[in-house]
C-alpha positions as CSV (number, residue, x, y, z in Angstrom):
1,X,-20.0,2.1,25.7
2,X,-22.8,2.8,23.2
3,X,-23.1,0.2,20.4
4,X,-23.2,2.8,17.6
5,X,-19.8,4.8,19.3
6,X,-18.1,1.8,19.3
7,X,-18.9,1.1,15.9
8,X,-18.1,4.9,14.8
9,X,-14.8,4.4,16.7
10,X,-13.6,1.1,14.5
11,X,-14.7,2.8,10.9
12,X,-12.9,6.2,12.3
13,X,-10.1,4.5,13.4
14,X,-10.1,2.0,10.4
15,X,-10.6,4.9,8.2
16,X,-7.1,6.8,9.4
17,X,-5.2,3.1,9.2
18,X,-6.9,3.1,6.1
19,X,-5.3,6.4,5.0
20,X,-1.8,5.7,6.0
21,X,-1.7,2.1,4.3
22,X,-2.1,3.9,1.1
23,X,-0.5,7.5,1.7
24,X,2.9,5.5,2.9
25,X,2.7,2.9,-0.1
26,X,2.1,5.3,-2.3
27,X,5.1,7.3,-1.0
28,X,7.4,4.2,-1.0
29,X,6.7,2.9,-4.3
30,X,7.2,6.6,-5.8
31,X,10.6,7.0,-3.7
32,X,11.6,3.4,-5.0
33,X,10.9,3.9,-8.6
34,X,12.4,7.5,-8.5
35,X,16.0,5.9,-7.0
36,X,15.5,3.2,-9.6
37,X,14.8,5.2,-12.6
38,X,18.0,7.4,-11.5
39,X,20.4,4.4,-11.2
40,X,19.1,3.0,-14.6
41,X,19.8,6.3,-15.9
42,X,23.5,6.3,-14.5
43,X,24.1,2.9,-15.7
44,X,22.3,3.2,-19.0
45,X,25.3,6.5,-19.8
46,X,28.6,4.5,-17.8
47,X,27.4,1.8,-20.2
48,X,25.3,2.2,-23.1
49,X,25.8,-1.6,-24.6
50,X,23.8,-2.3,-21.8
51,X,20.6,-0.8,-22.1
52,X,18.7,-3.4,-23.6
53,X,19.4,-5.9,-20.3
54,X,19.4,-3.0,-18.0
55,X,15.5,-1.8,-19.4
56,X,13.9,-5.4,-19.2
57,X,15.1,-5.5,-15.3
58,X,14.2,-2.2,-14.5
59,X,10.5,-2.4,-15.9
60,X,10.7,-5.6,-14.0
61,X,11.3,-4.4,-10.5
62,X,8.8,-1.8,-11.5
63,X,5.8,-4.0,-12.2
64,X,7.2,-5.5,-8.8
65,X,7.3,-2.4,-6.5
66,X,4.0,-1.1,-8.0
67,X,2.3,-5.0,-6.9
68,X,3.3,-4.0,-3.5
69,X,1.4,-1.2,-3.8
70,X,-1.4,-2.1,-5.3
71,X,-1.3,-5.5,-2.3
72,X,-1.3,-2.4,-0.2
73,X,-4.1,-1.2,-1.5
74,X,-5.9,-4.1,-1.5
75,X,-6.2,-4.6,1.9
76,X,-7.0,-1.0,2.9
77,X,-9.9,-1.8,0.1
78,X,-10.9,-4.8,1.9
79,X,-11.1,-2.8,5.7
80,X,-13.0,-0.2,3.9
81,X,-15.7,-2.2,2.6
82,X,-16.0,-6.0,4.4
83,X,-14.4,-4.5,8.0
84,X,-13.8,-7.8,10.0
85,X,-13.5,-5.2,13.5
86,X,-17.1,-4.5,13.4
87,X,-18.0,-7.7,13.7
88,X,-16.0,-8.3,16.2
89,X,-16.6,-4.9,17.8
90,X,-20.3,-5.8,18.2
91,X,-19.6,-9.4,19.6
92,X,-18.0,-8.2,22.2
93,X,-20.6,-5.3,23.0
94,X,-23.2,-7.8,23.5
95,X,-21.2,-9.8,25.6
96,X,-20.7,-7.5,28.0
């Protein structure tokens, strides 16, 4: 396989993987925050005296859910701008 075709294949597959990482991460974060928000409203309606404690925990968990998405985003950006797979493909093509 020609070197430019190999690099193009690696970049194309990496672009697909980046889209999947970001898309599924965003979908999971949105669903998680939506479920957590609905459960917070249910519990606040049942026991209004616990709202200050529950709101603090809800915002902590919202930050953790968003942090998981941002970590996935950082990994995707790493592969977008400093793809280590291209170097491996070039060295494998040079050795063949």
